[in-house]
ZAMARGU-4260 file (C-alpha; in steps of 0.2 Angstrom, whole numbers, plus 5000, padded with zeros to 4 digits):
<rodrens>
0) 5010/5028/4709 | 5001/5044/4716 | 4998/5045/4734 | 4981/5046/4741 | 4977/5062/4750
5) 4988/5061/4765 | 4980/5064/4782 | 4994/5076/4787 | 5009/5085/4779 | 5026/5085/4788
10) 5037/5100/4783 | 5055/5100/4788 | 5061/5118/4786 | 5080/5118/4780 | 5084/5101/4789
15) 5103/5099/4792 | 5105/5081/4798 | 5103/5067/4786 | 5099/5054/4798 | 5084/5064/4805
20) 5077/5066/4787 | 5080/5047/4784 | 5070/5043/4799 | 5056/5056/4793 | 5056/5046/4777
25) 5053/5030/4786 | 5039/5039/4797 | 5030/5045/4781 | 5031/5028/4774 | 5023/5019/4789
30) 5010/5032/4793 | 5005/5039/4776 | 5010/5057/4780 | 5018/5066/4766 | 5035/5074/4769
35) 5040/5090/4762 | 5058/5097/4764 | 5062/5115/4762 | 5079/5120/4754 | 5093/5123/4758
40) 5096/5106/4764 | 5111/5103/4775 | 5116/5087/4765 | 5114/5079/4749 | 5099/5067/4746
45) 5110/5053/4741 | 5120/5054/4757 | 5123/5036/4765 | 5117/5042/4782 | 5100/5047/4775
50) 5098/5031/4766 | 5103/5020/4781 | 5091/5029/4792 | 5077/5027/4780 | 5081/5009/4777
55) 5071/5002/4763 | 5057/5014/4765 | 5062/5027/4752 | 5051/5019/4739 | 5036/5018/4751
60) 5036/5036/4756 | 5030/5052/4747 | 5042/5066/4748 | 5044/5083/4740 | 5058/5095/4740
65) 5053/5114/4739 | 5064/5129/4736 | 5056/5139/4749 | 5042/5139/4763 | 5031/5149/4752
70) 5032/5136/4738 | 5026/5122/4750 | 5012/5133/4757 | 5007/5138/4739 | 5006/5120/4735
75) 4994/5118/4750 | 4983/5133/4749 | 4969/5128/4761 | 4980/5119/4774 | 4981/5124/4792
80) 4999/5126/4797 | 5005/5122/4814 | 5023/5127/4818 | 5031/5117/4832 | 5042/5127/4844
85) 5048/5126/4862 | 5043/5144/4864 | 5024/5141/4861 | 5012/5140/4875 | 4998/5129/4866
90) 5001/5110/4868 | 5000/5100/4852 | 4987/5089/4861 | 4975/5105/4862 | 4972/5105/4843
95) 4959/5095/4834 | 4968/5090/4819 | 4960/5088/4802 | 4965/5079/4786 | 4977/5090/4776
100) 4985/5099/4791 | 5003/5104/4790 | 5015/5101/4804 | 5030/5112/4802 | 5047/5109/4811
105) 5063/5119/4811 | 5081/5114/4808 | 5092/5106/4821 | 5098/5113/4832 | 5090/5131/4830
110) 5072/5127/4827 | 5061/5138/4817 | 5067/5156/4815 | 5056/5171/4820 | 5051/5176/4803
115) 5044/5158/4799 | 5035/5158/4816 | 5027/5175/4811 | 5022/5169/4794 | 5004/5174/4790
120) 5000/5156/4785 | 5005/5149/4802 | 4988/5145/4811 | 4996/5142/4828 | 5012/5138/4837
125) 5012/5122/4846 | 5024/5114/4859 | 5027/5097/4865 | 5029/5097/4884 | 5046/5092/4891
130) 5054/5093/4908 | 5061/5111/4913 | 5078/5114/4908 | 5079/5103/4893 | 5083/5111/4876
135) 5073/5101/4864 | 5068/5084/4857 | 5076/5076/4842 | 5068/5082/4827 | 5061/5066/4821
140) 5055/5061/4838 | 5045/5077/4839 | 5038/5075/4822 | 5033/5057/4827 | 5024/5062/4842
145) 5014/5075/4832 | 5011/5064/4817 | 5004/5050/4828 | 4993/5062/4838 | 4986/5069/4822
150) 4984/5051/4815 | 4975/5045/4831 | 4963/5059/4830 | 4959/5056/4812 | 4956/5037/4816
155) 4972/5029/4810 | 4966/5029/4792 | 4973/5014/4783 | 4981/5006/4798
</rodrens>
């Protein structure tokens, strides 16, 4: 069954932890976001931890695996791309999200590399506020915060 146009695309750049990706599959299933994984992956898609974290939501989520970041962006030529990084100064709540936006997240535990953050398609770099001295949020927790803000702003379509 083809997915209706998603309100947002979530891109995991080179994810390494199967449980986080399984949780992202579940997030995509319950919100209508489309999940994109950029290779290389740090696990096999058939791994038990991935399936366990996604529970029985795998059939309800829409997910694509891409060979590169450029392959994802070529598939979404008109999309704005928001790269999430602890180094950004713009808050994720400062953006007015529109349907089709891309929320780009880096691998655990390093985050997005400098060359990805400098990619010409990146519209802006965004941060999720945290207390000083903390390194980062769990990947899927960060994606959930951003997805729900974008979904809230676009009217929780389908909910």
